[in-house]
C-alpha positions, -999 to +999 in steps of 0.1 A: -594-727-117-611-724-083-604-729-046-612-762-029-632-753+002-623-786+020-586-780+014-590-744+026-608-753+058-583-782+065-553-758+060-569-732+082-576-757+110-541-771+109-526-736+110-548-726+140-539-759+158-502-755+152-502-718+163-522-726+195-501-757+203-466-741+198-477-708+213-495-721+244-471-748+255-441-725+262-465-700+279-479-727+303-444-738+311-433-702+319-461-699+344-447-728+365-410-720+371-388-742+392-366-716+410-343-742+426-336-759+394-330-727+375-307-714+403-286-746+401-285-744+363-276-707+365-248-715+389-233-741+367-237-720+336-255-728+304-242-757+284-225-750+251-246-776+233-278-759+242-265-726+230-253-741+197-286-758+192-304-725+200-281-707+174-291-733+147-328-726+154-323-689+152-304-691+119-330-715+104-358-692+116-342-661+100-335-680+068-370-692+064-385-658+071-362-643+045-372-669+019-409-663+026-405-625+024-388-627-009-413-652-023-443-632-012-427-600-026-422-616-060-457-629-061-471-595-054-449-579-080-461-604-106-497-596-099-491-559-100-475-564-134-504-585-145-529-557-137-509-534-160-513-557-190-535-543-218-565-565-223-571-551-258-600-529-248-608-502-222-628-518-193-635-485-175-670-472-176-680-502-197-707-526-187-725-556-201-760-569-195-786-592-211-822-587-220-846-616-220-873-612-247-910-619-242-921-655-248-939-646-281-905-637-296-897-674-297-919-677-327-910-644-344-896-643-379-860-633-385-868-597-396-888-591-364-858-603-343-835-580-362-858-551-358-861-557-320-824-556-317-822-523-336-850-508-315-833-517-282-801-504-296-816-470-304-836-467-272-806-475-250-784-451-269-808-423-262-805-426-224-786-396-210-751-405-200-748-433-225-719-429-250-725-459-272-741-493-271-741-525-292-760-558-292-740-589-297-742-626-300-715-651-290-694-643-260-678-613-245-641-614-235-635-634-203-671-646-203-669-679-222-661-684-258-677-689-292-657-706-319-663-711-356-644-732-382-634-716-415-610-719-444-595-694-467-606-687-503-586-708-527-580-736-503-599-769-506-626-775-481-612-796-451-627-830-449-631-830-411-633-805-382-599-815-370-584-801-403-604-769-401-590-736-389-608-722-359-613-687-346-633-669-319-662-650-334-682-620-322-717-612-337-719-574-332-734-542-343-714-511-356-712-495-322-692-524-307-657-512-315-664-478-300-679-493-269-650-516-263-625-490-276-605-517-293-580-501-317-586-504-354-553-513-371-563-512-408-594-507-430-628-501-414-651-516-389-686-528-395-712-501-403-750-497-408-747-506-445-736-542-437-770-558-438-785-590-450-789-575-485-752-565-488-721-586-494-710-605-463-680-589-445-659-596-415-632-578-395-603-598-383-578-592-355-541-588-359-533-624-347-556-637-375-538-615-400-503-625-389-511-662-388-530-666-421-518-637-441-481-632-430-465-603-448-497-596-468-524-570-467-555-590-457-580-564-468-600-577-497-592-614-489-621-637-484-628-663-458-653-692-461-674-694-430-687-729-437-711-732-407-728-700-417-726-709-454-711-675-465-679-663-481-671-631-463-647-604-473-622-589-449-627-552-446-606-543-415-581-554-389-584-547-352-561-552-322-561-585-304-583-589-273-572-611-245-604-631-245-592-658-221-578-636-194-548-614-188-527-643-176-539-672-197-547-658-231-512-665-244-516-702-235-549-705-254-550-728-284-572-705-304-558-670-308-575-657-340-606-636-337-631-620-362-662-599-360-693-606-381-723-582-385-753-593-364-776-581-392-760-605-417-766-636-397-785-659-420-822-664-414-819-701-404-797-691-375-818-662-362-840-684-340-809-689-318-812-653-309-849-653-302-846-658-264-828-625-259-797-605-266-766-593-248-754-557-249-723-538-241-726-501-231-700-474-227-711-446-204-700-411-196-710-416-159-708-445-135-724-475-152-742-486-120-760-452-119-778-459-152-792-493-143-826-478-133-829-459-165-819-490-185-846-511-169-873-484-174-863-480-211-864-517-217-897-520-199-913-492-220-908-513-252-922-544-235-931-550-198-922-586-203-886-579-211-861-584-182-827-570-177-803-594-160-766-603-157-754-568-152-716-565-147-690-539-154-660-550-174-638-540-145-656-566-124-653-591-152-615-587-152-613-588-114-634-621-114-611-636-140-582-629-116-600-639-084-578-668-076-547-647-082-561-619-060-567-645-032-531-656-036-519-620-036-538-613-003-522-643+012-488-632-001-492-598+014-501-612+048-472-637+045-448-609+036-459-588+066-455-618+089-421-626+075-410-590+078-422-589+114-403-621+122-371-606+107-375-574+126-382-592+159-351-614+153-330-583+145-342-565+176-336-594+199-301-584+210-303-612+236-289-637+210-256-618+206-253-603+241-259-635+261-291-622+276-321-644+281-335-658+249-363-680+263-387-684+292-364-707+311-334-684+309-357-654+320-366-674+351-330-681+358-319-645+356-349-633+376-339-658+403-304-643+403-319-609+407-339-622+437-308-636+452-289-604+446-317-584+463-315-605+494-279-594+500-276-571+530-275-534+520-241-531+536-227-555+509-240-533+481-225-501+466-241-476+443-226-473+408-225-440+389-251-453+364-275-461+393-274-499+392-271-520+424-238-539+426-238-572+445-205-581+461-214-617+470-205-630+436-241-634+424-237-607+398-251-572+394-288-562+392-301-535+370-335-522+358-347-542+328-347-522+295-373-544+278-407-527+276-428-556+289-407-561+320-400-525+330-409-532+366-386-562+371-349-564+382-327-583+358-293-597+369-264-599+346-235-620+357-203-601+363 
């Protein structure tokens, strides 16, 4: 899901146009008051219909602002709750990157490719500040997906892909679980003894176990990985990783996951890994501070190897939620605007006190004040509160208590 730039620009343009139009028109009208007309209207008094209509607008404005405020608050709360969801691994101080192999590796035999992966693994692990590292094939969480069909031992082989069971798979090394800090629920994870010359093994996640082995202990069960041509024994169960994102993983069609040793990938599939490898690394320090050391270490093994695609897992999660974060920012701005509208409406006592509520009424009242000021001083008397009382029937004049008109005189009818 992404943002349509054309829709975004169109919405921004319409918003700016509406704001300028409805904000500028009353201001232009306020600069050209007709004092004779406003004095006549003030003398007759405001019509009840106009005040009723004004009251309807005020109630509608308050109701809409309240609805927007509540909606924006709920949106922000949902995103905050989403950030607290456990992704199934610890993304902090965890980074991923890829290493492109030299061109000659395209023709390398499978054992050379396996040894290159082990060399890189050992060299990267020796960098000061690195806790653990693992090469992998397939996809990392929230960075695409790699799926593989399978069927359980004892079941007939499905006749078509549509009848197959499917699961996400991760081709990894023994250090992968420690790097991701995904919990181990049962059994063991992959280890250095799981090589091409040992019986094939896999580690499944808890969703896999619950779906295909409900109420059973899956350890020791075997799974036929038809595409790889191996029958692998289940040796462990891990926690589930939200591979498709914090907010969309539950909606994904494929929920089951399993881990297969990178060193047990059959020879006929190793050329698929000849272009390079991806790594995950957990560090004791800031991952970005080790980038220079990583490049130097990789270059020492071969100056034709290139490190690219560096990204922390915190950034990966943030990127997967980019659209929601944009919506959250908009919701925050909307909530602030709605709150300000409510506060302004609450503070405008003019609506309940009969004081001016628009530019036209302000001109009318200021005109009354001007008329009051023209009364001869002998027809005025000083009140205890300091206001000037006008005996001619125009009303009484007092200093305005509104901050932006402190220097004007405002007339309130008696």
